[in-house]
mmJSON file of the N, C-alpha and C atoms, coordinates in Angstrom:
{"data_MODEL":{"atom_site":{
"group_PDB":["ATOM","ATOM","ATOM","ATOM","ATOM","ATOM","ATOM","ATOM","ATOM","ATOM","ATOM","ATOM","ATOM","ATOM","ATOM","ATOM","ATOM","ATOM","ATOM","ATOM","ATOM","ATOM","ATOM","ATOM","ATOM","ATOM","ATOM","ATOM","ATOM","ATOM","ATOM","ATOM","ATOM","ATOM","ATOM","ATOM","ATOM","ATOM","ATOM","ATOM","ATOM","ATOM","ATOM","ATOM","ATOM","ATOM","ATOM","ATOM","ATOM","ATOM","ATOM","ATOM","ATOM","ATOM","ATOM","ATOM","ATOM","ATOM","ATOM","ATOM","ATOM","ATOM","ATOM","ATOM","ATOM","ATOM","ATOM","ATOM","ATOM","ATOM","ATOM","ATOM","ATOM","ATOM","ATOM","ATOM","ATOM","ATOM","ATOM","ATOM","ATOM","ATOM","ATOM","ATOM","ATOM","ATOM","ATOM","ATOM","ATOM","ATOM","ATOM","ATOM","ATOM","ATOM","ATOM","ATOM","ATOM","ATOM","ATOM","ATOM","ATOM","ATOM","ATOM","ATOM","ATOM","ATOM","ATOM","ATOM","ATOM","ATOM","ATOM","ATOM","ATOM","ATOM","ATOM","ATOM","ATOM","ATOM","ATOM","ATOM","ATOM","ATOM","ATOM","ATOM","ATOM","ATOM","ATOM","ATOM","ATOM","ATOM","ATOM","ATOM","ATOM","ATOM","ATOM","ATOM","ATOM","ATOM","ATOM","ATOM","ATOM","ATOM","ATOM","ATOM","ATOM","ATOM","ATOM","ATOM","ATOM","ATOM","ATOM","ATOM","ATOM","ATOM","ATOM","ATOM","ATOM","ATOM","ATOM","ATOM","ATOM","ATOM","ATOM","ATOM","ATOM","ATOM","ATOM","ATOM","ATOM","ATOM","ATOM","ATOM","ATOM","ATOM","ATOM","ATOM","ATOM","ATOM","ATOM","ATOM","ATOM","ATOM","ATOM","ATOM","ATOM","ATOM","ATOM","ATOM","ATOM","ATOM","ATOM","ATOM","ATOM","ATOM","ATOM","ATOM","ATOM","ATOM","ATOM","ATOM","ATOM","ATOM","ATOM","ATOM","ATOM","ATOM","ATOM","ATOM","ATOM","ATOM","ATOM","ATOM","ATOM","ATOM","ATOM","ATOM","ATOM","ATOM","ATOM","ATOM","ATOM","ATOM"],
"id":[1,2,3,4,5,6,7,8,9,10,11,12,13,14,15,16,17,18,19,20,21,22,23,24,25,26,27,28,29,30,31,32,33,34,35,36,37,38,39,40,41,42,43,44,45,46,47,48,49,50,51,52,53,54,55,56,57,58,59,60,61,62,63,64,65,66,67,68,69,70,71,72,73,74,75,76,77,78,79,80,81,82,83,84,85,86,87,88,89,90,91,92,93,94,95,96,97,98,99,100,101,102,103,104,105,106,107,108,109,110,111,112,113,114,115,116,117,118,119,120,121,122,123,124,125,126,127,128,129,130,131,132,133,134,135,136,137,138,139,140,141,142,143,144,145,146,147,148,149,150,151,152,153,154,155,156,157,158,159,160,161,162,163,164,165,166,167,168,169,170,171,172,173,174,175,176,177,178,179,180,181,182,183,184,185,186,187,188,189,190,191,192,193,194,195,196,197,198,199,200,201,202,203,204,205,206,207,208,209,210,211,212,213,214,215,216,217,218,219,220,221,222],
"type_symbol":["N","C","C","N","C","C","N","C","C","N","C","C","N","C","C","N","C","C","N","C","C","N","C","C","N","C","C","N","C","C","N","C","C","N","C","C","N","C","C","N","C","C","N","C","C","N","C","C","N","C","C","N","C","C","N","C","C","N","C","C","N","C","C","N","C","C","N","C","C","N","C","C","N","C","C","N","C","C","N","C","C","N","C","C","N","C","C","N","C","C","N","C","C","N","C","C","N","C","C","N","C","C","N","C","C","N","C","C","N","C","C","N","C","C","N","C","C","N","C","C","N","C","C","N","C","C","N","C","C","N","C","C","N","C","C","N","C","C","N","C","C","N","C","C","N","C","C","N","C","C","N","C","C","N","C","C","N","C","C","N","C","C","N","C","C","N","C","C","N","C","C","N","C","C","N","C","C","N","C","C","N","C","C","N","C","C","N","C","C","N","C","C","N","C","C","N","C","C","N","C","C","N","C","C","N","C","C","N","C","C","N","C","C","N","C","C","N","C","C","N","C","C"],
"label_atom_id":["N","CA","C","N","CA","C","N","CA","C","N","CA","C","N","CA","C","N","CA","C","N","CA","C","N","CA","C","N","CA","C","N","CA","C","N","CA","C","N","CA","C","N","CA","C","N","CA","C","N","CA","C","N","CA","C","N","CA","C","N","CA","C","N","CA","C","N","CA","C","N","CA","C","N","CA","C","N","CA","C","N","CA","C","N","CA","C","N","CA","C","N","CA","C","N","CA","C","N","CA","C","N","CA","C","N","CA","C","N","CA","C","N","CA","C","N","CA","C","N","CA","C","N","CA","C","N","CA","C","N","CA","C","N","CA","C","N","CA","C","N","CA","C","N","CA","C","N","CA","C","N","CA","C","N","CA","C","N","CA","C","N","CA","C","N","CA","C","N","CA","C","N","CA","C","N","CA","C","N","CA","C","N","CA","C","N","CA","C","N","CA","C","N","CA","C","N","CA","C","N","CA","C","N","CA","C","N","CA","C","N","CA","C","N","CA","C","N","CA","C","N","CA","C","N","CA","C","N","CA","C","N","CA","C","N","CA","C","N","CA","C","N","CA","C","N","CA","C","N","CA","C","N","CA","C","N","CA","C"],
"label_alt_id":[null,null,null,null,null,null,null,null,null,null,null,null,null,null,null,null,null,null,null,null,null,null,null,null,null,null,null,null,null,null,null,null,null,null,null,null,null,null,null,null,null,null,null,null,null,null,null,null,null,null,null,null,null,null,null,null,null,null,null,null,null,null,null,null,null,null,null,null,null,null,null,null,null,null,null,null,null,null,null,null,null,null,null,null,null,null,null,null,null,null,null,null,null,null,null,null,null,null,null,null,null,null,null,null,null,null,null,null,null,null,null,null,null,null,null,null,null,null,null,null,null,null,null,null,null,null,null,null,null,null,null,null,null,null,null,null,null,null,null,null,null,null,null,null,null,null,null,null,null,null,null,null,null,null,null,null,null,null,null,null,null,null,null,null,null,null,null,null,null,null,null,null,null,null,null,null,null,null,null,null,null,null,null,null,null,null,null,null,null,null,null,null,null,null,null,null,null,null,null,null,null,null,null,null,null,null,null,null,null,null,null,null,null,null,null,null,null,null,null,null,null,null],
"label_comp_id":["PRO","PRO","PRO","ARG","ARG","ARG","PRO","PRO","PRO","GLU","GLU","GLU","ASP","ASP","ASP","ARG","ARG","ARG","ARG","ARG","ARG","VAL","VAL","VAL","ASP","ASP","ASP","ALA","ALA","ALA","ALA","ALA","ALA","LEU","LEU","LEU","GLU","GLU","GLU","ASP","ASP","ASP","GLY","GLY","GLY","LEU","LEU","LEU","ALA","ALA","ALA","ARG","ARG","ARG","LEU","LEU","LEU","SER","SER","SER","PRO","PRO","PRO","GLY","GLY","GLY","CYS","CYS","CYS","GLN","GLN","GLN","GLY","GLY","GLY","ALA","ALA","ALA","VAL","VAL","VAL","VAL","VAL","VAL","SER","SER","SER","ASP","ASP","ASP","TYR","TYR","TYR","ARG","ARG","ARG","LYS","LYS","LYS","GLY","GLY","GLY","THR","THR","THR","VAL","VAL","VAL","THR","THR","THR","GLU","GLU","GLU","ALA","ALA","ALA","GLY","GLY","GLY","LEU","LEU","LEU","GLU","GLU","GLU","ARG","ARG","ARG","LEU","LEU","LEU","LYS","LYS","LYS","ARG","ARG","ARG","ALA","ALA","ALA","LEU","LEU","LEU","GLY","GLY","GLY","ASP","ASP","ASP","ALA","ALA","ALA","PRO","PRO","PRO","VAL","VAL","VAL","VAL","VAL","VAL","GLY","GLY","GLY","ASP","ASP","ASP","PRO","PRO","PRO","LYS","LYS","LYS","GLY","GLY","GLY","ILE","ILE","ILE","ARG","ARG","ARG","PRO","PRO","PRO","GLU","GLU","GLU","VAL","VAL","VAL","TYR","TYR","TYR","ARG","ARG","ARG","ALA","ALA","ALA","ALA","ALA","ALA","GLU","GLU","GLU","LEU","LEU","LEU","LEU","LEU","LEU","LEU","LEU","LEU","PRO","PRO","PRO","ASN","ASN","ASN"],
"label_asym_id":["A","A","A","A","A","A","A","A","A","A","A","A","A","A","A","A","A","A","A","A","A","A","A","A","A","A","A","A","A","A","A","A","A","A","A","A","A","A","A","A","A","A","A","A","A","A","A","A","A","A","A","A","A","A","A","A","A","A","A","A","A","A","A","A","A","A","A","A","A","A","A","A","A","A","A","A","A","A","A","A","A","A","A","A","A","A","A","A","A","A","A","A","A","A","A","A","A","A","A","A","A","A","A","A","A","A","A","A","A","A","A","A","A","A","A","A","A","A","A","A","A","A","A","A","A","A","A","A","A","A","A","A","A","A","A","A","A","A","A","A","A","A","A","A","A","A","A","A","A","A","A","A","A","A","A","A","A","A","A","A","A","A","A","A","A","A","A","A","A","A","A","A","A","A","A","A","A","A","A","A","A","A","A","A","A","A","A","A","A","A","A","A","A","A","A","A","A","A","A","A","A","A","A","A","A","A","A","A","A","A","A","A","A","A","A","A","A","A","A","A","A","A"],
"label_entity_id":["1","1","1","1","1","1","1","1","1","1","1","1","1","1","1","1","1","1","1","1","1","1","1","1","1","1","1","1","1","1","1","1","1","1","1","1","1","1","1","1","1","1","1","1","1","1","1","1","1","1","1","1","1","1","1","1","1","1","1","1","1","1","1","1","1","1","1","1","1","1","1","1","1","1","1","1","1","1","1","1","1","1","1","1","1","1","1","1","1","1","1","1","1","1","1","1","1","1","1","1","1","1","1","1","1","1","1","1","1","1","1","1","1","1","1","1","1","1","1","1","1","1","1","1","1","1","1","1","1","1","1","1","1","1","1","1","1","1","1","1","1","1","1","1","1","1","1","1","1","1","1","1","1","1","1","1","1","1","1","1","1","1","1","1","1","1","1","1","1","1","1","1","1","1","1","1","1","1","1","1","1","1","1","1","1","1","1","1","1","1","1","1","1","1","1","1","1","1","1","1","1","1","1","1","1","1","1","1","1","1","1","1","1","1","1","1","1","1","1","1","1","1"],
"label_seq_id":[1,1,1,2,2,2,3,3,3,4,4,4,5,5,5,6,6,6,7,7,7,8,8,8,9,9,9,10,10,10,11,11,11,12,12,12,13,13,13,14,14,14,15,15,15,16,16,16,17,17,17,18,18,18,19,19,19,20,20,20,21,21,21,22,22,22,23,23,23,24,24,24,25,25,25,26,26,26,27,27,27,28,28,28,29,29,29,30,30,30,31,31,31,32,32,32,33,33,33,34,34,34,35,35,35,36,36,36,37,37,37,38,38,38,39,39,39,40,40,40,41,41,41,42,42,42,43,43,43,44,44,44,45,45,45,46,46,46,47,47,47,48,48,48,49,49,49,50,50,50,51,51,51,52,52,52,53,53,53,54,54,54,55,55,55,56,56,56,57,57,57,58,58,58,59,59,59,60,60,60,61,61,61,62,62,62,63,63,63,64,64,64,65,65,65,66,66,66,67,67,67,68,68,68,69,69,69,70,70,70,71,71,71,72,72,72,73,73,73,74,74,74],
"pdbx_PDB_ins_code":[null,null,null,null,null,null,null,null,null,null,null,null,null,null,null,null,null,null,null,null,null,null,null,null,null,null,null,null,null,null,null,null,null,null,null,null,null,null,null,null,null,null,null,null,null,null,null,null,null,null,null,null,null,null,null,null,null,null,null,null,null,null,null,null,null,null,null,null,null,null,null,null,null,null,null,null,null,null,null,null,null,null,null,null,null,null,null,null,null,null,null,null,null,null,null,null,null,null,null,null,null,null,null,null,null,null,null,null,null,null,null,null,null,null,null,null,null,null,null,null,null,null,null,null,null,null,null,null,null,null,null,null,null,null,null,null,null,null,null,null,null,null,null,null,null,null,null,null,null,null,null,null,null,null,null,null,null,null,null,null,null,null,null,null,null,null,null,null,null,null,null,null,null,null,null,null,null,null,null,null,null,null,null,null,null,null,null,null,null,null,null,null,null,null,null,null,null,null,null,null,null,null,null,null,null,null,null,null,null,null,null,null,null,null,null,null,null,null,null,null,null,null],
"Cartn_x":[0.794,-0.036,0.823,0.328,0.92,1.039,1.988,2.128,0.829,0.172,-1.037,-2.165,-2.213,-3.108,-2.911,-1.593,-1.223,-1.616,-1.372,-1.879,-3.371,-4.206,-5.672,-5.808,-5.338,-5.576,-5.339,-4.126,-3.758,-4.709,-5.319,-6.275,-7.597,-7.991,-9.081,-8.958,-8.02,-7.799,-7.726,-7.147,-7.146,-8.439,-9.411,-10.658,-11.623,-11.317,-12.175,-11.847,-10.6,-10.106,-10.741,-10.797,-11.304,-12.848,-13.371,-14.802,-15.697,-15.189,-15.994,-16.325,-15.548,-15.932,-17.412,-18.258,-19.602,-20.536,-20.043,-21.046,-22.142,-23.139,-24.284,-24.565,-23.866,-24.031,-23.32,-23.537,-22.832,-23.666,-23.747,-24.296,-23.157,-22.928,-21.806,-22.171,-21.861,-22.101,-21.027,-20.692,-19.578,-20.216,-21.625,-22.271,-21.593,-21.196,-20.742,-19.367,-18.617,-17.149,-16.167,-16.483,-15.577,-14.628,-14.979,-13.974,-14.197,-15.452,-15.525,-15.027,-14.227,-13.821,-14.261,-14.041,-14.518,-13.624,-12.205,-11.409,-11.67,-12.098,-12.362,-13.651,-14.495,-15.922,-15.635,-14.768,-14.46,-13.826,-12.894,-12.25,-13.099,-14.164,-15.14,-16.027,-16.377,-17.144,-16.254,-15.095,-14.1,-14.114,-14.074,-13.927,-15.228,-16.385,-17.724,-18.152,-17.497,-17.83,-19.318,-20.202,-21.482,-22.493,-22.147,-23.046,-23.166,-24.409,-24.754,-24.203,-23.917,-23.338,-24.586,-24.915,-25.815,-25.136,-25.349,-24.598,-25.597,-25.227,-26.027,-25.257,-24.992,-24.271,-24.539,-25.618,-26.054,-25.811,-25.982,-25.929,-24.473,-23.508,-22.239,-21.485,-20.962,-20.241,-20.777,-22.024,-22.613,-22.03,-21.128,-20.412,-19.503,-19.043,-18.154,-18.713,-20.108,-20.837,-21.328,-20.535,-20.958,-20.794,-19.949,-19.872,-20.95,-21.774,-22.976,-24.056,-24.763,-25.877,-27.085,-27.234,-28.31,-27.919,-28.611,-28.354,-29.699,-29.546,-30.625,-30.821,-31.988,-32.11,-32.179,-32.361,-32.488,-31.194],
"Cartn_y":[-1.213,-0.126,1.102,2.331,3.621,4.13,5.063,5.496,6.297,7.029,7.705,6.625,5.554,4.415,3.972,3.836,3.208,4.125,5.45,6.556,6.49,6.397,6.322,5.086,3.823,2.619,2.959,3.386,3.744,4.645,5.566,6.537,5.791,5.0,4.253,3.218,2.615,1.755,2.304,3.484,4.35,4.835,5.201,5.662,4.508,3.271,2.293,1.776,1.789,1.445,2.497,3.737,4.732,4.751,4.485,4.651,3.321,2.221,0.918,0.442,0.878,0.252,0.796,0.095,0.443,0.777,0.703,0.969,-0.126,0.245,-0.768,-1.148,-0.532,-0.863,0.368,0.091,1.115,1.023,2.251,2.347,2.808,2.184,2.353,2.814,3.873,4.396,5.227,5.138,6.025,7.122,7.106,7.883,7.953,6.648,6.539,7.272,7.174,7.715,6.695,5.466,4.299,4.081,4.798,4.82,3.618,2.919,1.836,0.561,-0.222,-1.462,-2.743,-3.689,-4.968,-5.141,-5.102,-5.272,-4.18,-3.113,-1.997,-2.532,-2.911,-3.446,-4.543,-5.446,-6.59,-6.15,-5.051,-4.704,-4.002,-3.271,-2.638,-3.781,-4.694,-5.895,-6.464,-6.663,-7.222,-6.416,-5.07,-4.028,-3.987,-4.174,-3.953,-5.187,-6.453,-7.658,-8.124,-8.274,-8.612,-7.528,-6.196,-5.165,-5.318,-4.92,-5.136,-3.88,-4.266,-3.395,-3.294,-2.118,-1.842,-1.165,-1.804,-1.131,-0.427,0.638,1.612,1.64,0.732,0.779,1.83,2.396,3.321,2.837,1.473,0.978,0.818,1.149,0.908,-0.133,-1.228,-2.301,-2.752,-3.277,-3.863,-4.983,-5.731,-6.834,-6.405,-5.177,-4.775,-4.991,-4.891,-4.794,-6.195,-7.324,-8.545,-8.941,-8.06,-8.305,-7.713,-6.934,-6.29,-7.16,-7.121,-7.915,-7.435,-6.173,-5.696,-4.762,-4.632,-3.679,-2.826,-1.489,-0.523,-0.749,-0.885,-1.218,0.076,1.347,2.421,3.29],
"Cartn_z":[-0.003,0.024,-0.136,-0.575,-0.593,0.867,1.144,2.539,2.964,2.167,2.453,2.919,2.176,2.67,3.99,4.204,5.588,6.7,6.449,7.354,7.586,6.56,6.796,7.541,7.196,7.976,9.334,9.777,11.017,11.748,11.152,11.774,11.956,10.956,11.228,12.538,12.49,13.572,14.841,14.93,16.156,16.495,15.509,15.766,16.226,15.68,16.11,17.52,17.914,19.28,20.21,19.945,20.907,21.005,19.871,19.792,20.094,19.775,19.778,21.145,22.461,23.626,23.983,24.241,24.619,23.643,22.387,21.123,20.874,20.786,20.691,19.124,18.281,16.723,15.884,14.613,13.618,12.493,11.844,10.481,9.63,8.403,7.504,6.239,5.598,4.247,3.709,2.719,2.086,1.025,0.886,-0.001,-1.333,-1.925,-3.3,-3.553,-2.363,-2.498,-2.711,-2.37,-2.605,-1.421,-0.334,0.922,1.861,1.886,2.559,1.961,2.733,2.015,2.721,2.183,2.761,4.034,4.005,5.093,6.179,5.95,6.867,7.708,6.869,7.523,8.53,7.957,8.814,10.156,10.024,11.282,12.212,11.756,12.372,13.144,12.478,13.024,14.235,14.046,15.196,16.312,16.037,17.188,17.886,17.095,17.948,18.486,18.296,18.823,18.313,19.288,18.988,18.572,18.634,18.211,16.74,16.157,14.825,13.939,12.78,11.8,10.66,10.29,9.295,8.064,6.878,5.711,4.809,4.369,3.42,2.043,1.192,0.149,-0.988,-1.056,-2.078,-3.466,-3.593,-5.003,-5.678,-4.912,-5.524,-4.731,-5.41,-4.724,-3.505,-3.697,-2.421,-1.801,-2.676,-2.038,-0.829,-0.83,0.247,1.43,1.611,2.783,3.268,2.889,3.41,4.894,5.464,6.959,7.742,7.139,7.784,7.97,9.115,9.494,8.58,8.421,7.703,6.583,5.46,4.384,4.114,3.989,3.756,2.252,1.644,0.4,-0.519,0.114,-0.908,-1.037],
"occupancy":[1.0,1.0,1.0,1.0,1.0,1.0,1.0,1.0,1.0,1.0,1.0,1.0,1.0,1.0,1.0,1.0,1.0,1.0,1.0,1.0,1.0,1.0,1.0,1.0,1.0,1.0,1.0,1.0,1.0,1.0,1.0,1.0,1.0,1.0,1.0,1.0,1.0,1.0,1.0,1.0,1.0,1.0,1.0,1.0,1.0,1.0,1.0,1.0,1.0,1.0,1.0,1.0,1.0,1.0,1.0,1.0,1.0,1.0,1.0,1.0,1.0,1.0,1.0,1.0,1.0,1.0,1.0,1.0,1.0,1.0,1.0,1.0,1.0,1.0,1.0,1.0,1.0,1.0,1.0,1.0,1.0,1.0,1.0,1.0,1.0,1.0,1.0,1.0,1.0,1.0,1.0,1.0,1.0,1.0,1.0,1.0,1.0,1.0,1.0,1.0,1.0,1.0,1.0,1.0,1.0,1.0,1.0,1.0,1.0,1.0,1.0,1.0,1.0,1.0,1.0,1.0,1.0,1.0,1.0,1.0,1.0,1.0,1.0,1.0,1.0,1.0,1.0,1.0,1.0,1.0,1.0,1.0,1.0,1.0,1.0,1.0,1.0,1.0,1.0,1.0,1.0,1.0,1.0,1.0,1.0,1.0,1.0,1.0,1.0,1.0,1.0,1.0,1.0,1.0,1.0,1.0,1.0,1.0,1.0,1.0,1.0,1.0,1.0,1.0,1.0,1.0,1.0,1.0,1.0,1.0,1.0,1.0,1.0,1.0,1.0,1.0,1.0,1.0,1.0,1.0,1.0,1.0,1.0,1.0,1.0,1.0,1.0,1.0,1.0,1.0,1.0,1.0,1.0,1.0,1.0,1.0,1.0,1.0,1.0,1.0,1.0,1.0,1.0,1.0,1.0,1.0,1.0,1.0,1.0,1.0,1.0,1.0,1.0,1.0,1.0,1.0,1.0,1.0,1.0,1.0,1.0,1.0],
"B_iso_or_equiv":[0.0,0.0,0.0,0.0,0.0,0.0,0.0,0.0,0.0,0.0,0.0,0.0,0.0,0.0,0.0,0.0,0.0,0.0,0.0,0.0,0.0,0.0,0.0,0.0,0.0,0.0,0.0,0.0,0.0,0.0,0.0,0.0,0.0,0.0,0.0,0.0,0.0,0.0,0.0,0.0,0.0,0.0,0.0,0.0,0.0,0.0,0.0,0.0,0.0,0.0,0.0,0.0,0.0,0.0,0.0,0.0,0.0,0.0,0.0,0.0,0.0,0.0,0.0,0.0,0.0,0.0,0.0,0.0,0.0,0.0,0.0,0.0,0.0,0.0,0.0,0.0,0.0,0.0,0.0,0.0,0.0,0.0,0.0,0.0,0.0,0.0,0.0,0.0,0.0,0.0,0.0,0.0,0.0,0.0,0.0,0.0,0.0,0.0,0.0,0.0,0.0,0.0,0.0,0.0,0.0,0.0,0.0,0.0,0.0,0.0,0.0,0.0,0.0,0.0,0.0,0.0,0.0,0.0,0.0,0.0,0.0,0.0,0.0,0.0,0.0,0.0,0.0,0.0,0.0,0.0,0.0,0.0,0.0,0.0,0.0,0.0,0.0,0.0,0.0,0.0,0.0,0.0,0.0,0.0,0.0,0.0,0.0,0.0,0.0,0.0,0.0,0.0,0.0,0.0,0.0,0.0,0.0,0.0,0.0,0.0,0.0,0.0,0.0,0.0,0.0,0.0,0.0,0.0,0.0,0.0,0.0,0.0,0.0,0.0,0.0,0.0,0.0,0.0,0.0,0.0,0.0,0.0,0.0,0.0,0.0,0.0,0.0,0.0,0.0,0.0,0.0,0.0,0.0,0.0,0.0,0.0,0.0,0.0,0.0,0.0,0.0,0.0,0.0,0.0,0.0,0.0,0.0,0.0,0.0,0.0,0.0,0.0,0.0,0.0,0.0,0.0,0.0,0.0,0.0,0.0,0.0,0.0],
"pdbx_formal_charge":[null,null,null,null,null,null,null,null,null,null,null,null,null,null,null,null,null,null,null,null,null,null,null,null,null,null,null,null,null,null,null,null,null,null,null,null,null,null,null,null,null,null,null,null,null,null,null,null,null,null,null,null,null,null,null,null,null,null,null,null,null,null,null,null,null,null,null,null,null,null,null,null,null,null,null,null,null,null,null,null,null,null,null,null,null,null,null,null,null,null,null,null,null,null,null,null,null,null,null,null,null,null,null,null,null,null,null,null,null,null,null,null,null,null,null,null,null,null,null,null,null,null,null,null,null,null,null,null,null,null,null,null,null,null,null,null,null,null,null,null,null,null,null,null,null,null,null,null,null,null,null,null,null,null,null,null,null,null,null,null,null,null,null,null,null,null,null,null,null,null,null,null,null,null,null,null,null,null,null,null,null,null,null,null,null,null,null,null,null,null,null,null,null,null,null,null,null,null,null,null,null,null,null,null,null,null,null,null,null,null,null,null,null,null,null,null,null,null,null,null,null,null],
"auth_seq_id":[1,1,1,2,2,2,3,3,3,4,4,4,5,5,5,6,6,6,7,7,7,8,8,8,9,9,9,10,10,10,11,11,11,12,12,12,13,13,13,14,14,14,15,15,15,16,16,16,17,17,17,18,18,18,19,19,19,20,20,20,21,21,21,22,22,22,23,23,23,24,24,24,25,25,25,26,26,26,27,27,27,28,28,28,29,29,29,30,30,30,31,31,31,32,32,32,33,33,33,34,34,34,35,35,35,36,36,36,37,37,37,38,38,38,39,39,39,40,40,40,41,41,41,42,42,42,43,43,43,44,44,44,45,45,45,46,46,46,47,47,47,48,48,48,49,49,49,50,50,50,51,51,51,52,52,52,53,53,53,54,54,54,55,55,55,56,56,56,57,57,57,58,58,58,59,59,59,60,60,60,61,61,61,62,62,62,63,63,63,64,64,64,65,65,65,66,66,66,67,67,67,68,68,68,69,69,69,70,70,70,71,71,71,72,72,72,73,73,73,74,74,74],
"auth_comp_id":["PRO","PRO","PRO","ARG","ARG","ARG","PRO","PRO","PRO","GLU","GLU","GLU","ASP","ASP","ASP","ARG","ARG","ARG","ARG","ARG","ARG","VAL","VAL","VAL","ASP","ASP","ASP","ALA","ALA","ALA","ALA","ALA","ALA","LEU","LEU","LEU","GLU","GLU","GLU","ASP","ASP","ASP","GLY","GLY","GLY","LEU","LEU","LEU","ALA","ALA","ALA","ARG","ARG","ARG","LEU","LEU","LEU","SER","SER","SER","PRO","PRO","PRO","GLY","GLY","GLY","CYS","CYS","CYS","GLN","GLN","GLN","GLY","GLY","GLY","ALA","ALA","ALA","VAL","VAL","VAL","VAL","VAL","VAL","SER","SER","SER","ASP","ASP","ASP","TYR","TYR","TYR","ARG","ARG","ARG","LYS","LYS","LYS","GLY","GLY","GLY","THR","THR","THR","VAL","VAL","VAL","THR","THR","THR","GLU","GLU","GLU","ALA","ALA","ALA","GLY","GLY","GLY","LEU","LEU","LEU","GLU","GLU","GLU","ARG","ARG","ARG","LEU","LEU","LEU","LYS","LYS","LYS","ARG","ARG","ARG","ALA","ALA","ALA","LEU","LEU","LEU","GLY","GLY","GLY","ASP","ASP","ASP","ALA","ALA","ALA","PRO","PRO","PRO","VAL","VAL","VAL","VAL","VAL","VAL","GLY","GLY","GLY","ASP","ASP","ASP","PRO","PRO","PRO","LYS","LYS","LYS","GLY","GLY","GLY","ILE","ILE","ILE","ARG","ARG","ARG","PRO","PRO","PRO","GLU","GLU","GLU","VAL","VAL","VAL","TYR","TYR","TYR","ARG","ARG","ARG","ALA","ALA","ALA","ALA","ALA","ALA","GLU","GLU","GLU","LEU","LEU","LEU","LEU","LEU","LEU","LEU","LEU","LEU","PRO","PRO","PRO","ASN","ASN","ASN"],
"auth_asym_id":["A","A","A","A","A","A","A","A","A","A","A","A","A","A","A","A","A","A","A","A","A","A","A","A","A","A","A","A","A","A","A","A","A","A","A","A","A","A","A","A","A","A","A","A","A","A","A","A","A","A","A","A","A","A","A","A","A","A","A","A","A","A","A","A","A","A","A","A","A","A","A","A","A","A","A","A","A","A","A","A","A","A","A","A","A","A","A","A","A","A","A","A","A","A","A","A","A","A","A","A","A","A","A","A","A","A","A","A","A","A","A","A","A","A","A","A","A","A","A","A","A","A","A","A","A","A","A","A","A","A","A","A","A","A","A","A","A","A","A","A","A","A","A","A","A","A","A","A","A","A","A","A","A","A","A","A","A","A","A","A","A","A","A","A","A","A","A","A","A","A","A","A","A","A","A","A","A","A","A","A","A","A","A","A","A","A","A","A","A","A","A","A","A","A","A","A","A","A","A","A","A","A","A","A","A","A","A","A","A","A","A","A","A","A","A","A","A","A","A","A","A","A"],
"auth_atom_id":["N","CA","C","N","CA","C","N","CA","C","N","CA","C","N","CA","C","N","CA","C","N","CA","C","N","CA","C","N","CA","C","N","CA","C","N","CA","C","N","CA","C","N","CA","C","N","CA","C","N","CA","C","N","CA","C","N","CA","C","N","CA","C","N","CA","C","N","CA","C","N","CA","C","N","CA","C","N","CA","C","N","CA","C","N","CA","C","N","CA","C","N","CA","C","N","CA","C","N","CA","C","N","CA","C","N","CA","C","N","CA","C","N","CA","C","N","CA","C","N","CA","C","N","CA","C","N","CA","C","N","CA","C","N","CA","C","N","CA","C","N","CA","C","N","CA","C","N","CA","C","N","CA","C","N","CA","C","N","CA","C","N","CA","C","N","CA","C","N","CA","C","N","CA","C","N","CA","C","N","CA","C","N","CA","C","N","CA","C","N","CA","C","N","CA","C","N","CA","C","N","CA","C","N","CA","C","N","CA","C","N","CA","C","N","CA","C","N","CA","C","N","CA","C","N","CA","C","N","CA","C","N","CA","C","N","CA","C","N","CA","C","N","CA","C","N","CA","C","N","CA","C","N","CA","C","N","CA","C"],
"pdbx_PDB_model_num":[1,1,1,1,1,1,1,1,1,1,1,1,1,1,1,1,1,1,1,1,1,1,1,1,1,1,1,1,1,1,1,1,1,1,1,1,1,1,1,1,1,1,1,1,1,1,1,1,1,1,1,1,1,1,1,1,1,1,1,1,1,1,1,1,1,1,1,1,1,1,1,1,1,1,1,1,1,1,1,1,1,1,1,1,1,1,1,1,1,1,1,1,1,1,1,1,1,1,1,1,1,1,1,1,1,1,1,1,1,1,1,1,1,1,1,1,1,1,1,1,1,1,1,1,1,1,1,1,1,1,1,1,1,1,1,1,1,1,1,1,1,1,1,1,1,1,1,1,1,1,1,1,1,1,1,1,1,1,1,1,1,1,1,1,1,1,1,1,1,1,1,1,1,1,1,1,1,1,1,1,1,1,1,1,1,1,1,1,1,1,1,1,1,1,1,1,1,1,1,1,1,1,1,1,1,1,1,1,1,1,1,1,1,1,1,1,1,1,1,1,1,1]
}}}
């Protein structure tokens, strides 16, 4: 990965570590920007444990949201 990709990944990991304790769930959408990745969503699932993840793929690459328990269809 490029250095800027590693910085983004590190910032994401830091944010997940700080915000996930006590979370009861998460809603994930990138509004057609291509930011959400399958690996990122899997990291979120691991960080949240049993808390549900809802994905809102906005019609672009819905396969990225496989780790989500629910998908919003609109």
